[in-house]
C-alpha positions as CSV (number, residue, x, y, z in Angstrom):
1,N,88.3,249.8,74.4
2,M,85.1,248.4,72.9
3,L,82.2,250.6,72.0
4,F,78.5,249.5,72.4
5,P,75.7,251.5,71.0
6,I,73.5,252.2,74.0
7,G,70.5,249.7,73.8
8,T,72.8,246.7,73.2
9,K,72.6,243.9,75.6
10,R,76.1,244.7,77.2
11,R,74.9,247.4,79.7
12,P,75.9,247.0,83.5
13,M,74.1,250.2,84.0
14,P,70.4,250.8,83.6
15,V,69.8,253.1,80.9
16,P,66.4,254.3,79.6
17,K,65.1,252.8,76.5
18,E,65.0,256.2,74.6
19,S,68.9,256.0,74.7
20,T,68.9,253.7,71.7
21,A,67.7,256.6,69.8
22,A,70.4,258.7,71.3
23,A,73.0,256.8,69.1
24,F,71.5,258.5,66.1
25,K,70.8,262.1,67.6
26,K,71.8,264.9,65.5
27,N,71.9,267.7,68.2
28,L,75.0,267.0,69.6
29,P,76.5,268.6,72.9
30,S,79.2,271.4,72.5
31,P,82.4,271.0,74.2
32,E,81.4,274.0,76.2
33,L,78.7,271.9,78.1
34,T,81.4,269.4,79.1
35,E,83.0,272.0,81.2
36,Q,79.9,271.7,83.5
37,I,80.6,267.9,84.3
38,R,82.3,267.6,87.7
39,E,83.3,264.7,89.9
40,G,80.8,263.5,92.1
41,M,77.6,264.2,89.8
42,T,75.1,261.6,89.2
43,Y,74.1,260.1,85.9
44,E,71.0,262.1,85.9
45,E,72.6,265.3,86.5
46,V,75.0,264.6,83.4
47,T,72.1,263.5,81.3
48,D,70.4,266.8,82.2
49,I,73.3,268.7,80.7
50,L,74.4,266.5,77.9
51,G,71.4,264.4,77.0
52,L,71.7,260.7,76.7
53,P,74.9,259.4,75.6
54,Q,75.3,257.6,72.3
55,Y,78.0,254.8,73.5
56,Q,79.0,252.7,76.4
57,M,82.8,252.1,76.6
58,V,83.4,248.8,78.3
59,R,86.2,249.1,80.7
60,S,86.7,248.0,84.5
61,L,84.2,250.9,85.3
62,I,81.2,252.2,83.5
63,V,82.1,254.8,80.8
64,F,79.6,256.6,78.5
65,A,80.8,258.4,75.5
66,Y,79.3,261.3,73.9
67,K,80.0,262.8,70.3
68,L,80.4,266.5,70.6
69,N,79.3,268.9,67.7
70,D,83.0,270.0,67.2
71,G,84.0,266.4,66.1
72,T,85.6,265.3,69.5
73,E,84.4,262.7,71.7
74,F,83.7,263.3,75.6
75,A,83.9,260.2,77.9
76,V,82.4,260.2,81.7
77,Q,83.4,257.4,83.7
78,Y,81.1,256.3,86.7
79,S,81.4,254.4,90.0
80,K,79.0,253.5,92.6
81,N,78.9,255.6,95.9
82,D,78.1,254.1,99.3
83,S,74.3,254.6,98.7
84,G,74.6,252.6,95.3
85,Q,74.0,255.8,93.0
86,Y,76.2,256.0,89.9
87,I,78.4,259.3,90.1
88,V,81.2,260.7,87.9
89,A,84.4,259.4,88.9
90,E,86.7,260.9,86.0
91,T,85.9,262.6,82.7
92,N,88.1,262.8,79.4
93,C,88.0,264.5,76.2
94,K,89.6,263.4,73.0
């Protein structure tokens, strides 16, 4: 897997410009917050809970990664639904 800080040229999903700063954010989400993320949630719903992601992981689907305040990493994989909206397809905590 390759990691790209948000704001670099390789981003297949539109991400707000503020997310470049997210790569350097100091208030990291807690592992407890990740328990709120469910399959079928939209990108907007996830960022309302976790804030903007720090990295985009390049795989066959779109995957954003969050550094958590306990030192672990939480990945959220998105796919497009029938209306063209990105929704959570899978999550993974390392």
